[in-house]
C-alpha positions, 0 to 999 in steps of 0.5 A: 384367534378364531375358533374351529367353528369360526374358521369353518364359516370362512371356508368355501369347501367342507372339512374331512377328518381322515383320522379321528378315533374312538375309545372303545366302550367295553360294555358295548363291545363285550357282547360281540367279543363273547359271540366270538368266544372272548370274555372280558372276565377271562384272564386269557384276554391279555393274550390279545396284547402283543408281546412287546415287553417280553413279559405278560406282566403289565408295566405298572405291575413290574419292579424297576428291575424287572422293567430294565431286565425285559426292556418293557416300554413305558406307556402313556399313563393315561391315553385319553383327555380328562380335563374336559369330561365332555371330551372323554365322553365324546371319545366313548360315544360316536353319537356324541361325536356326531352331535359335536361335529359342527362345534369341532369344524368337521363335516365328515369324519373317518373314525379309527379304533384305539384298543382295536389297533392292538387287536390287529397284532395279537399273537394268537390266531383265534383271539386276533381274528375273533377280536377284529371281527367282534370290533367290526361287527360292533362298529358297523351297527354303532355307526349305521345311524350316523353314516351321513357324517361319520364312517368307521374303518374295519380292522383287517389283520394281516398275519397271512394273506388268507386271513386278510382277504377273509376279513376284507370280504366279510367287513366290506362285502357283508358288513358294508364297510367303506374304509379299512385299516390294515395292520402295519406289520407282523412280528415273525420269528427268525427261521434260524431260531426254529426249535429254540425256547419259545421265550426267545421269540419275544425278543428276537423277531423281524418285522414283515411289512408285506412288500420287500422280502415278505414271508408271503405274497400279499398281492391277493390282499391288494387285489381283493381290496381293489376289487371291493373298492377300498383304499388301504390305510395303515395305523400301527404303533411301533412302541416296543420295537427297538429303539422304542423300548425305554422302560422309563420314558414314554415320551422317548418311546413316542417321539418319531415312533409312528414316522419311522414305522410308517417309513419302513412300511412305505419302503417295503411296499415301494421297493417290493414293487407293490405300487408298480403292480397296483397303479390304481390302489391308494395307500395311506400312512396315518399319524406319522406326519409327512416330514419322513415321507419328504425325506424318503422321497428325495432319498429314493430318487438319490439312491436310484440315480446312484445305484440303478443298474446302469450306474452300478456298472458305470461307476462301481464295478471293480472291473473298471479299476485301472490296475496300472494306476492303482499299482503306481499309487500303491508304489508311492503311498504304500511301498511296503505292500507286497500286493494289492488286497484282493478285496479291492479288485475282486468282483463280488460273486453276486448273481447278476439278477440280484444286482438290480434292486429296482427290478420290482419297481421297473423304473426306467428313469428317475421321473417314474418314481413320482408316479410310484411314490408321490401319486400312490401314497397319502400321509395322515398329519395331525392338525397341530403339526407345522411340518405338514407344510413340507408337503407343499414345498414344490421347490424342494420336493423332487419333480416339483411334487406336492405330497398328498397330506390329509388332516387327522384330528386324533380325537380320543387321544392325549395329544388333543386335549380339547377337541374343539381346537382341531380346525383352529390348530390346522388353520394356524399354518395359513395364519402363519403364512406357511401354506396358502388357502389352496393348500389348506383346501387340499389338506382338509378336503381335496386329498382325503376326497381323492384318497377314498374316491380313487378306489370307490367313486361313490364313497361319499354318496349319501353323506353331507359332503356328497355334492361338494365331492361330486363337484371336485371330481367333475373338475369344478 
């Protein structure tokens, strides 16, 4: 089997990694945290962590009985590859990753945080905002000398639109970030539990995902991102959310976790009309693959066809019931019934303006869904995921759509034990005949290039892939 470097040598296009990672080197990050008033020696640092388990006691410090009582989810034991020590060092030091890009078969990489993914969900405002800003300042300086082949993302907390806009303006406007990572949800307490014991909110909360039924109007966030020229990517973990709270099995907690969380987020944005109101904004859902998106896309079309306002009135309105027919059938099959159950024929007292659940999307025909879903959403897929091929199954995807998939290496995490195998694993879809070379080009180059340049045509200016992207945008 060809190595990643050998695969790369056969290509007539660059390879863009849309989701590499780093394992934060705490001695490097510490001074930036301290400037934000956060000390690594302060026991209060644990307040950066979300209250997933209902307790501040780490899983490894709990007894089995405590874990069961709190449903504290088991974590991965160790999250970064160790057998090849050079790979561990590569995760820690972006300059080393830069040196190894040719070996890995990557021309340009977008690098995401690891611990920083947790910073986005810290419950306390001062810690969340301070930690995200410290991380952004640290990465802006660390990656500056590597900009021709690597770029970091800025961590954007989303507890309120104001804090998100403030960090967008600082990270993009002052620090010069070209790519951003937004939190994928905010845990919010139920209003009905206001005044209850604060401990209750550790267990009883709902997830705000910024579109449908959000506690805030997040349109100012998407509008400011569009003005600043940055596409939006989401990459939050969902371990700790029901049903991902096994106290004994990390594998159970991890299986499908990212896919289902990203699916919920995509539904919220779509049904909330965000892609209708921002037809030029690009949204990426990373590391969950695309199988969930193919299913959701088809399901949205099916639901619209059966539950659009005209269909409801034509097929589901109780006023359509022929009372003579139903009375005749009751007489034949339920002769002891004295009268028709009122629930069978009474039209629910629902406000007329709430019947049309598609109103925010302003869908007039099923084909409109393609522009609002397939054209606005991008999906990060790991190199070894064979289900990526579903994105190119135009015989099944509604309206013959290809879903916009982008390769993510997941460098720095346990599921890539050998970083040199990234492109090799991705190319197995071609070797096995699941996709052709044109689809592979879209996966590793065309789609990520379009995702970033869709909001910032100059995204790749000054990078090693600039000329190739310019040719792509020119239609060559």
